[in-house]
C-alpha positions in Angstrom: 3.0 -17.6 -34.6 4.6 -16.7 -31.2 3.1 -18.4 -28.2 0.6 -16.1 -26.6 1.1 -17.4 -23.1 4.9 -17.0 -23.2 4.7 -13.5 -24.7 2.0 -12.1 -22.4 -0.6 -12.0 -25.1 -3.4 -14.1 -23.5 -5.9 -11.7 -25.0 -5.6 -13.6 -28.3 -6.6 -16.8 -26.5 -9.5 -15.1 -24.7 -10.7 -13.7 -28.1 -10.4 -17.2 -29.5 -12.7 -18.6 -26.7 -15.1 -15.7 -27.2 -15.1 -16.4 -31.0 -14.0 -12.9 -31.8 -10.9 -13.7 -33.9 -10.5 -12.9 -37.5 -10.3 -16.0 -39.8 -6.6 -15.6 -40.6 -5.6 -15.2 -36.9 -7.9 -18.1 -36.0 -6.2 -20.4 -38.4 -2.7 -19.4 -37.1 -3.8 -19.9 -33.5 -5.3 -23.3 -34.1 -2.2 -24.4 -35.9 -0.1 -23.2 -33.0 -2.3 -24.9 -30.4 -1.7 -28.3 -32.2 1.9 -28.2 -30.9 1.6 -26.0 -27.8 0.0 -27.8 -24.8 -0.1 -24.7 -22.6 -2.2 -22.7 -25.0 -4.4 -25.8 -25.7 -5.0 -26.3 -21.9 -5.7 -22.5 -21.5 -8.2 -22.5 -24.3 -10.0 -25.6 -23.0 -10.3 -24.1 -19.5 -11.6 -20.9 -20.9 -14.0 -22.8 -23.2 -15.4 -24.6 -20.1 -16.0 -21.2 -18.5 -17.8 -19.9 -21.5 -19.9 -23.0 -21.8 -20.9 -22.7 -18.1 -21.9 -19.1 -18.7 -23.9 -20.1 -21.7 -25.8 -22.7 -19.7 -26.5 -20.3 -16.8 -30.0 -18.9 -16.6 -30.9 -15.9 -14.4 -33.7 -16.3 -12.0 -36.9 -14.4 -13.1 -37.6 -11.2 -11.3 -41.1 -10.8 -9.8 -43.5 -8.4 -11.4 -43.6 -6.1 -8.3 -39.9 -6.0 -7.8 -39.5 -2.3 -8.8 -42.4 -1.2 -6.6 -41.0 -3.0 -3.6 -37.5 -1.6 -4.2 -38.7 2.0 -4.5 -40.8 1.6 -1.3 -37.8 0.4 0.6 -35.6 3.3 -0.7 -38.3 5.8 0.3 -38.7 4.3 3.7 -35.0 4.4 4.3 -34.7 8.0 3.2 -37.6 9.0 5.5 -36.0 7.2 8.5 -34.7 9.2 11.4 -31.0 10.2 11.7 -30.4 7.9 14.7 -31.5 4.9 12.7 -29.0 5.9 10.0 -26.3 6.1 12.7 -27.2 2.8 14.1 -27.0 1.2 10.6 -23.5 2.9 10.2 -24.7 4.7 7.1 -23.0 7.9 8.1 -19.6 6.3 8.0 -20.2 4.3 4.8 -18.9 6.9 2.3 -15.5 7.1 4.1 -15.1 4.0 6.2 -12.3 3.5 8.7 -9.8 1.9 6.3 -8.4 5.2 5.0 -7.9 6.5 8.6 -5.7 3.6 9.7 -2.6 4.6 7.7 -3.1 8.2 8.7 -3.3 7.3 12.4 -0.3 5.0 12.1 1.8 7.8 10.4 0.8 10.3 13.2 1.7 7.8 15.9 5.0 7.1 14.3 5.8 10.8 14.0 4.8 11.4 17.6 7.0 8.6 18.8 9.9 9.9 16.8 9.6 13.4 18.2 9.3 12.0 21.7 12.4 9.8 21.3 14.7 12.3 19.6 13.8 15.4 21.6 16.4 16.0 24.4 15.2 15.1 27.8 16.1 17.0 31.0 19.4 18.9 30.8 22.0 18.0 33.3 22.3 20.0 36.5 25.7 21.4 37.5 26.4 22.1 41.2 27.9 25.5 41.7 30.4 26.2 44.5 27.9 28.5 46.2 25.4 25.6 46.6 23.2 26.7 43.8 22.4 24.5 40.8 22.3 25.6 37.2 21.4 23.8 33.9 24.4 23.1 31.7 23.9 24.1 28.1 26.2 23.2 25.3 27.0 25.4 22.4 27.2 23.0 19.4 29.4 25.4 17.3 31.8 25.7 20.2 32.0 21.9 20.7 32.6 21.5 17.0 35.5 24.0 17.0 37.0 22.3 20.1 36.9 18.9 18.3 38.5 20.5 15.2 41.3 22.0 17.4 41.9 18.6 19.0 42.3 17.0 15.6 44.8 19.7 14.6 46.8 19.2 17.8 46.9 15.4 17.2 48.5 16.1 13.8 51.1 18.3 15.3 52.0 16.0 18.2 55.1 13.8 17.8 54.5 10.1 17.2 54.2 7.9 20.3 57.6 6.3 19.7 59.4 9.7 19.7 57.9 10.6 23.1 59.4 7.6 24.9 63.0 8.6 24.0 
């Protein structure tokens, strides 16, 4: 038998502890546990848990438990809306936890827009004393850079210019 712990098959060991294994599988597993200390320790630990659960006894419920429970539910349903707000019942179905990632994402987006949007455009002084805002045409700037690259390719090497 392959080791259940090493092959991610601990369900076999749990079924062993719950006494749900078929006799043939039970015999194989017991033979394996004679030589495998990991499986033996796992089974012993699970056996202790099962034994503790078998010994546990629930506390008895009082005879008027149902009556008192339904009275409290009815009292709560009849309470005013401001008591429900004070007890945070209105926010219970949703809670604040789902809102935290949403607020974080919105704040990140707002920060990114604020950082990457251009600020004030530079002012250019005209000879007549007036000022105008300088705008740049991106297509024109790209064509100018392409033209400069082409001129660099046509220019003679630096050593040839010194002659």
